[in-house]
N, C-alpha and C positions, 0 to 999 in steps of 0.2 A: 146654570145649564139645565135644561129640561131633562127629565129622565126618559129613557127610551120607551117605557110603557106609555108615557104621555105623548111621545112622538108618533108612534104607530097609529094608523088610521082605524077608526071604528067602521063598522059596516055602513052606518049612515053617512060618515064622512067619505067613504070610498065611492059611494054613488048608488044610483038606482039599480035594482036588479042584483045587488051583491048580498051574499049571505056568508057569515063566518062559519067555516066548517072545522077549523082547528086553530088553537092559539096556545103557544107555549111562551111563558115569560120566565127569564132567569135574571136574578140580581145577586151576584156573587157576594156582595157585602152583607146581605141579609140571609143568604142560603149557603153557608160555608161548605156543606156537604155536596152541593150541586156540581156536576161535571158536565162539560160540553164537548162534543166531538172527541171523546175519549181522552181528553186532557185533564190533568189534575187542577184543582183550584189554584194551587201555588203557581203552576205553569201559566195559567191564564192571567194571574196577577203580574207575573214577570213579563208577559207579552203586552201588558197595558190594557187588558180587557176589563171593562167595568161592569156593563150590563147589556142585555139585549132583549128583544122581543121578536118572535117568529109567528106570523099569522098566515093562515091559508084561507082565501075567500073564493067563492064560486059565483061567477057572473052568469046570469040568465040560465042557470042549471046546466051549463056546459063548459064554460071557459074558466080555467083555474088560475088564480093570481096569488102568489106568495110574496109577502113583504118580510124582509129581514132588516131590522134596525139595530145596529150595535154601537154603543157608546164606549169610547175609550178614555183613558185617563188623560191622554194628550193628543193633540192633532197629529203628532208624529206617528203614534200607534195606528190611528185611523188611516193615515196616508199609506203606511206600509201594508195594512190589510187590503186597502183598495187596490193598490198596484199588484200585490200578490194574487188577489182573486182575479183581476183583469188578465194578468199573464196566464194564469191557470186556464181560464175559460178559452182564451185565444189559442193556447197550445193544445187543448184537448177537444178541438172541433165542436165548440158550442155555438158556432155560427159565424157569420161575417158581420163586421161593423156596419152600422147604418148611420147615415148622416142625420143629425137632429140637433136642435137647440140644446145647449149645455144646461144641465141641472146641477145646482150647487157650484162648488169651486171647480170640479172636474167630473165628467161623466162619460160613459160609453154605453151604447145599446148594441147588442149582438142579436142577429136574427137567424133562425135555422128552420127550414122547412122540413117536416117529417111526414110520414105516411098518415098519422092521425091528427095533424094540425101544424100550426106554426108556433114556435117557441121564441120568445123575446126575453133577454136578460139585460136589465138596465141596472148599472152600478153607478153610484154617485158618492161624492165626498163633500162634506161641509163641516167646518170646524173640527171637533173631535168625534164626529159621527160618520160612520161608514154604513150606507144603506144599499140594499139591493131589492129590486122588484122583478120577479120572474113571472111571466104569463104564458100560458099555453092556450092559444085560441084555436077553436075547431075550424073556423073559416078565416082565410087570409084576406082581410079587408084593409083598405087604405087607412082607415081611422084607428087601427090597432096601435100604431106607434103613438098617435096622439093620446089614446086612452092610457097606455102604460106611462107615458111621460106626464100626463095629468095627475096620475096617482103619485108619482115621484115628486112632482112639484108641490102637492099638498103636504107630503111628508116633510119636504125641505122647508116649507113655510112654518112648520112647528119647531124647527131647530134654531136656537138662539145663536 
């Protein structure tokens, strides 16, 4: 299984006009003191969390894209994380589902129009990896869904 740092896209892989503005990588097996979301290392291990990478990219100096790739010790852990996150986003008004081709084994795209742009949250599951790509586009264009789906498909292609 490829490690999640190898799965996340680099600026060059993400596409033209993208620049990396933030990246945080955590690997609990090599960073035992590291905590994530206020959970202890032991809790994360109990939940089946193995490692993850969190990157924030800027497209054309205006649109923000965040990729979160989390590798779990088992596909069951990834599946539970995917469904929990999907339920949370739906219940907490993160937008309405958008019909689109499935990425990975299961995926959902939520779209929410806001005063400062349109936000898309794409969640997908493949093997023991749960990934999310969130994008806030300043302009609501027809190709936004294809753009975010294209990024997710590139990430999916790196997952064994």
